[in-house]
N, C-alpha and C positions, 0 to 999 in steps of 0.2 A: 359740528358739537352742540350741545344742548347746553344752555349754561340759569343755573337756576339762583335764586337768592331769596331768602328770606325777611319774611313781614313781621315782626311782632306783635301779638296782641293775647293779651293775659297768659295761660300758661301753656294752650298751645300754639297759635301762630300760623301764620300760613306760603308754604314754600310757593317764589314766584316765579312762572317762566318769563325770563327774558331776551326779546327779539328785536330784531333789528332789520331795518330796511331802508334801503338808499336807491334816490330819483333820484330823476332831473329835476333841476327847479332852482328858485333862488338858496344859495347856502342858506341850512339854519339846523337847529338840531331842536323837535316834538315828540313830545313823551306824554305818550296817554296811557290810560288807568288808574285813574283815581289815586295822581299820587300827591304826598302833599307838600308841603314847602320846599323839606329837607329833601327831598326826592329828586324836586323840580330843579332843585340848587345843581343839582351833580351834574346836570350837563355843563355846569361852566368850570366847576371843578375837572370834570372827566376829561375836556378839552387843551385846557394849559395841562394836566399831566400828562396827555398822551403826546405833546408838542415838546413838553422838557424834555419826557423822556428820548426821544428820538424818534418817533413814530411820525409818519404824515397824515393829518386829519383827513379826511372824505371830505373830498372840493361837493361831495352830491347833496341833496336835503336829508338828512338823518331822521328817519322815524321809528323809535325805542317804544314797545309796546308792550304792559305790564300785564300778566292774566294770570288767576282771572280778573276779569274786567271788573267787574260786582265790588270787589273789594280791595279798600282803602291801603295803598302803601304808604307807611310808615319808615323815618328811621334814615341816618346817613351812611348805613352801613350798604347800599344800592351803588355807590362810587364804584368800586371795581369791577364788579358785575357788569355792569352799562357800559364802562372802558371795555374791557376784554370783548363783550359783546360787539361793537365799534370794529374795534382791528378785529377779529375774526369775520366779523362780516364782510368787510372790507377784503380782508386775504381771500376767501374763499370764493368772491367775486357771485355771491347769489345760486354756490351751489348748498342743495338742500338733498344727500344723499342718504339713505337707508343709513347707512354706514354713522353717519357723522350727528344725527337725530339720537341715535343707538346710545350714545355715548355720555351721556346725563352728569353733569359738574357742580355740584353747591359753589360760590363764590359769596364773599362777604368780606368788607373791607372797606376804608375810608380814605379818600386819596388825600392828597395836599397839592399844593402848587404846581409843585417838584417831581409829583410822582411817586413820593413814598404814600408806602401802606401805616397807616394809623390802626389801630385798636380798636374794636367796637363791641358794645355787647350782647348777649343772646346767641354768641356763637355754638354753644354748646346744647338748647334750645334748637336751633335752627341743625346742627348736624345731626341728634336724634332725631327730629322730625323726616327729615330728608331718609335716614337710614331705614327707615321706616315704611318710605316709598320706594324701596330698590335702589338710589344713590349711595354710591361707594367711593367718591372721593370726592375731595373739596379743596377749595384754596382758599386761604384767612391767612389776618397779619400773624405776623412773626411773636407777636405777645399772645396770642390767640390760641398758638398751637396745642398747647398741651391740653388747651379747655377741648377744645375741636376732639384730641384722641383721648377723650375721656369715653368713647362711645365705641363701646368693642365695634370692629373691625373696618371702621372708616379710615378709609387712606388720606392723609391727610399733606398740602403742603402750605409753608408761611412763610408767607411773601414778607421780603422787604420792601420791593419796588414795584411799580409796576413791570418794568421789562422785566424780572425773576417769575411773574405772574405770570406774562405771557408765554415766557416760555416754558411754563409747564404745562400749561395749556395746549400744548402740542406734544410732549413727553409725558408719558404717566410713570417714567422709571426712576423721576425725583421723589413721587411721594412715597410715604412712608408710614404705617402706624405703629399704636404703642406697642410695646416689650411689657406683655403681660405679667413674664418673669420679673422682669427687673422691676415693674408696679407695682406687683404685692410686697414683694421684698423693703422698698420705700415707705408702706402703709405699716407692714408688721402684719399682715393676714394671710393666712393663706387661700389659694383659688380651689384647691380640693375638695375642699369641706369647711367651711365656714361655721358650721355650727359646730365643731370639733375643736375650733380653736377661738377664743375667743380672747382679743390681744387688748392691752389698753394701752394710750401713749407713755411717756415719762412723766415723772408725777410732779411739778412744777409746787415752787415756793408755795404761792399762794393759794394752790389747791389742797394742802396736807394738814391735814383732819386734826393730826398731835396736836395741834394747835388750838384747840379750844379748848376750853376747861369749864367743870360742871354743867355740861349739856348730854351728858350721855341718853336720856331717853330722844331728845331731835336729833343727835346723831344716829341711833337706831335705827330714826323715822327717814329720813334720809336715805340710810344701807337697805332699806325696804324698797324705797321709794324709786331709787336707781333701777334695786331690781327688778321692779314688773313693770317700770314706766305710770307708776301711781301720782294723782294729783294730789298736791300735801299745803295747807293752809297751817301758818303760824304764828300765833297771838300771845303776845306777853306787853311788859313795861317795852317804854326807849331804852333803848343802850346794853339791853340784855344779852346781846350777839347777831339777833332773829337775822339781818340781812348781813352779815360776816356766813355765816353756817351756810344759809342757801346760797352764795353765791362761792360754795365750795364744791358743790353737786357735781359741776362737770366733768372734777376732779377722779367720780367715780364714776363716770360712765365710759362703754368698753367705745371702741374703733367702730364706726358704721362698718354696716356688708354694704357690699358692691351695689346690690338692690336699692339700698339705704339712699350709696353717697349718688347714685348715678339722678333719685329726684330731689333730693340738695342740693348739686350739682346746679340745676338746668334753674332750679327757683332764684339760683342766685345771680348765676347769670346772665337770667331776666331782668332782676333787678338789677345789674349792672356795678356787683359787689364785689366781684373776683379781680384778681387784682394782673396786670399783665402781666405772663407768664406764670401763672399759676393754675395750678391741676386739681383736681376733682374737691369737694370736702370731703375729709376723710373722718372728723371730728361732729359731734354732734354740735349743732347749732344752741347756742346761750342768749337770748334776747330779753334784755331790760327796757322796755319801754318807761319814757317820762309818764309823768301822772296826766298830762297836756294832752296826751294824745286823744285823734279824735277816731270816729267810729271805721271812717277811710282810712288812717292809716293803720289802725287793728288790722279792720279785714281788706286792707287792700280797695282800688277803686280808681277815679282818676282818668282822665280822656281816652289812657293806652290798658287800663284793666292791670296796673302793677301789681304785686304781691306787697299783703301789710303781714304786719309782725307778726300773728298766727301763722301766712305760711311762710315766711324767715324763719319760724322755729319748728317747720316738719321736724319732724327726729328729733327733737332735742326738745331745748325746754324754753317756756315763756316764762319767765321771772316777775313779778309787778310787786311791787318794793310797796311799802305803806298805798294796799289796795285799796282801803277806803278813802282813799283822796281821787282815786277814778273818777269818769262821768257812768255816772249809775247804766246810760246805756252800752256803755263799753260792756260793763261787766257781763250785764245781762244776752248781749250778743255772742260772746264766749260759748252762750250752753249748748247751740247748737254742733257748731262744729267739736266740739268737745263730745258726741255722741257721736257723729258720720266721720270727721276724721278729713272735711274738708268741708269750703267756701265757695260760696257760686254767687261769680261778680255778673250782673246788667248793665251796657254800658252801651248806647246810641243801635239799638239793635240785633246786638249780639253780645253773647253770656259767652262765662267760660269758666272751668273750674278749678280752682287748686289744691292742692293738699294741703290741709293744716291739721297733721297728727303729731300733736304737742302734747307735753308734759307741764300740766301748769303748776308756779308753783308761788302761793300767795304770802305774805307776811303785813303785819298790820297792829295795829293798837288793841287792847280792848274795850277802848274808849277815848273820847277825844284827848283828855288830859291823861289818859294813857295807866292811870293808875286802878280803874276797877280791878277788884279781886285782889289787890296787892294788902298783904297783913302788916307791911310797915308804911304807906304812906296813905294819907287820905285823896279817895274822888272826890275831883268837885261838880261832877255831871250830874242831872237830874233822870230819874229815867225814863224821859222820853227823849233828852241828849240819848242817850245809851241805846234804846230802843231806835232811833232815826239811823243812828248811826252803821247798826247793823243791819239796817233794812236794803239799802246798798246791795247787798249783796244775794238776799233773796231767797227763800227756804231751795228754791229747785236749781239752784245754782250752785248752794251747801252740799244740795244734794249727791253731788257729782263729785264730790270733794272726799276721796279714800280715806285720807289723812288730815287730822286734825289736832292740833300740837300744844298746847299751853306752855309759855317756858315762863321762866323765875330769875330776878336779879341773883346772883351769890349773895348773901350777907355776908355783914362784913365783920371777919374774923374767922369765919368758917372757910375748913379745910376745904377745896373741890379736888378731883379729881380729872384728868387729861384724859378724852378722845387716845382710840384707838386709831395708830394712824392710817394712812390713805392705801399703803397694799396692807394691810393687815386686814379694813373694809372689802378690800376688792377680792378676797379668795371667795366667801361667802357670793359676791355678786357673780363672777365667774360661773358657778354654776346654777347658778338663777339661769343667767341668761342661757348657758349653752343649753339646757335642759327646754327652754321656753324657744329656743331659734327650732329646734328641731319640731317642735310644735308648729312654727309659722307664726306665732303672734305671740305681741305680752300679753301678760294677764288683763293688766289693765283694758286689755282692748278686746280680750271674750264676749261673744256674746251670747244670748239666755242658753242656746242650745249647747254651748263651744264650756260653756260655766258647765253646763249642767254633765257633762260626760268629761271633763280633765279633772273639778272640784268634788274624786270623791271624798268622803268624811268616816270616818268610825262613827258608830253609833252613839259613842260620849261626847265627837263634837256636835254632834245633831242634834241633840240634846241641849247644847250649851248656848248654839246658837236660837235655837228657838227662843230659849230661857231671854236671853236677851235682847232679842227681837219684841218681846214681850214686854219685859220691864223696859225696857227706853221707847217702845211705839213706832219701830224703826220700817221706813218704808221697805217696800219692794227693793226700788234700786240700792237702798239701805242697806238692806242685807245681803244683795248681789254681790256690793262692796268688800263686805265683812269678809264673805267667802274668797274674791279673786284675792285680797289684800294675804288672807290666811294661806291661800293658795302659792301666791309666793314663799309666804316663810316657810312653808315646807320645802319648795323646793330649794331655797336657800341650807337648807339640811339635808337636800336629796332624798325627800322621803316621797314616795308614792300616796301615800293616804295624810291624808289630811289628820290631826289630832285634836281632839280638848284643846291641848294648850296652844297653839294656832291660832284658834277659834277666838280663844281669852285674850291675846295679845293684840289680834284683828280689830276687836270689838275695843278696848282702851285704848287704842292709835285713833278710834272714833272717835270716841266718845271721851274728852279728856275731862279729868277733875279739875273742879269750878270753874267750868265755865258757865254754870247756873241755867242752863236750857234752852242757852243762845244758838247753838249748832244742830243741835237737835231735829 
């Protein structure tokens, strides 16, 4: 029996062969293969677990080899694999038939001293990586069973104890795979054709847009952002509802597709953010880091190359509230991931590439005191302080944001109208998402060639776009951003060709009134 384990590092990780040799000599347990402290300590835990479970620990000298030998082995997930390898070697008495070595099984789990199996992190990543290498069976803690079953085709056994795990190792009849029909029923998604079945989670009270008053322009921008995955910047005086409105955006996002869910679940599994017994991530992530976040916290890193906030927001939303309070280096770091959708980390001679295809939302005040541009309040900031305030964003970063909205505080006594409900807003979003899934990509992620292919304009629309670009001195990226937003608006209306009306709205959403040239 070939027993495999998994050493997490970055997004990919390494599948590890666990081999055991019994030899004459003073009884002892030796582990070779660049094992870290947690892996070396597993020899004591597994010895106690084996004895407590009623098995006889081998009286010989035990040599445990972890290969490949030049890759450092990390984590507490090796306990169960090492214990099963020892018991299997003791039972087989050194036999190494071709039949045995052709039956690989992935094993992960931490043991307590009584032989019980505890959940570990990175199980989904381990199962996914092993499946790509041809492994079809895995033994994991019972708390990680559903997580492992998210890998389609993997047969899983969730063990509560070492005794159960060893019994499963000898009999493949107790393994089971996920029931795809039941899983699709749970998530509300159809397995046959996801492009034609755009489904949304139930509307929670905190995501109800009808509670927003006097911000129709912002609600429209959020609807368009949700439809095409566009980044959005909202600025306005304190207390006008910027943060509250942006925090409602997850209510407009549909369930993730199977492909999107797999990558998001893998990242959360590596980060240890999946609760025991939880299935895969079905809804788009929403991450709101604090203003004191460091570069490592945002892009990832550390000794083990753990995912950062931009990777945890993959296929979802990264919301920077009071964005001007973030460090300048943190804000500028976002530029490359926004273009590539990935982030590359290098640590200790190894590198890894994490997905980071996130939708950026930012809210900020127009100036340090918050009153710049207000018709009712006096701004006490100097021109120099306002200039330094906005320089934290930099023109290259702002140029990558397709939607910029200025909000105003509702005047006292003024009658304000309420926004449409979340259910009503979802109707046009569903139409746009359905069209984009058939294309295979969100509009915000269209390349230059794809933009040229899919963004077909009428003559009037082309004239309108050229006029706006010349009047406002827009860069090529800004022109492309306006065109992508116009494509999204046309998709919401289920129009094949972009008209002048869509171009005009896209330009207005990029160049807000009253910005006084700060965002151009």
